[in-house]
C-alpha angles and dihedrals in degrees: 000000000000125000093260090058091050090053094047093051092044094050092046092052091050094045090050089062102038098159093048092048092051093049091047091054094046093077091050091046092054094045095051092041090053092049094052096043098045093043088049092054091050094048090045091054092050093047091048095051092045091053092049091053093045092050088064089068132250094266096063124111130181128210108203129180120264132018117283105229091011130137095266117098129218113302092010097093113107113209106233097167094119122179088247091061089046089054090047091049092047092053093050094047095048112137098020102052147015117236129200131168120217117215110191129204131160116211144133118274125202143207120180105311095339129091137190113211129208092020116171112229115203122193107200142154125270089254094059093106090060092049101046096023095239113184118216111207098183132018121355144288116252119272134237090257092054090049091050091050095044090237115191095238126134142192112210133202130236096264091060092047089053096047099039105025109030094149103015136080103245096202110114093013120124123232129191121239115181090330095314123115114228127185117228108232102163146021119218124215121253113277096173120210125334125184091348092307123117102235089191092061095065132106118200122210134168110283087231091061091044089053091054098039097048100026089237123149099168126084121222089218140340122238118214122188117187115219089240133006088250090064095053095098091046093049090048092049093044094046090052090051094049095048093047089062087064106023140039121253090250089059100073148009125212110212128192128198090261094054093045091048090050093050093046094046090053091051096045091045091057089045091052093047090048091050091046091048091052091050092046088062087065089051090050090053088050090054091052087052091053090052094049096048090047090052089053089047090054092051092048094048098043093117090048091053091048093050092049092050090048088055093052105275110154124229086246091056093054093044093049094049097049092044091050092050090054093048092047090053091048093046091049091048091044094050093049091045092051092051091048093045093051090045092049091046092053090051092048090049088064090062104023138005120290128151120187106219121203092229091058091052090047092046093049092048094049090045090055090051091049091049088057095047097041100041095035093054096077098052090042091053091046092052093047094053095054112122110238092225096048090043094054090049092051115118 
């Protein structure tokens, strides 16, 4: 028999049992669909975080408390990034980098009878917009003089404008932050969400005012912005030398964009593989379903197999036909699963982050072929080994 004849016989056999064929492919469809969708979510998350980091600029460095990979365990790190250390660092890096502390506090802010809960209060330096590229769409950012005097001025984000000033110009109005009255002097442009935090629900005040308001002398982190990308390594080296004159090596970590991206990529790669592995279990179950249905098919078609062998069909002919049937079912299920997975990923991308990667589609397709070959082999071998005489006697 030629290949065309094998295909004709296989298609006829599958069409003769449409419902069984549909149910057989269902497991493969669900498996491939799950692989495409979950891997797309993992890849989308990685792409999103990478873009968020890249948007900060290639000359940004972060000083965070504690040593990554150090001897301190979770919860054991003591933050020693005092504002005095920040000032010392700023003086020593003058001319090659901008420095700003970031004092963080989450609280409710109020205006008249309205309130905005879980607002992120950031105490920073006057040079913060030059470091993080903050765009002010109305009003101004606070000045170096206002920072030095600890002026109670504030720049607010779009979420706060929407919740507290839906029909009013906020500039010049006073909001209450933990009992302190702050005058709004600027509105920042929308930044969306970054690392799970709503960047539009942030108010920015001078770190000197934050220090006095909240009695905090510790920075959550320190932003460093080299004057040019070429100076990043020098700034990192110099900053480490300066901080080591006042702190121990275990007290801080200086992270550049490259290091952050590497860490994030490692984490998201593990997440993507884990999600793909979970989805692959569904495909494995689908493969077992293909094998079981094909074994049932062999049993139901025992007489047919015996008759064909009696008429001269070789063992190879029977083996090829049943294996081809299993592969065709898996390919059909794989193709439908890929189309559904891509479609679902596109829908999810509208509300969340999902990126369909070519390798995930190719992997899912090859996996579906492998399912047909591996799980179709046992039924095919069983069918090919049937004795013609015993098969014809089968009831």
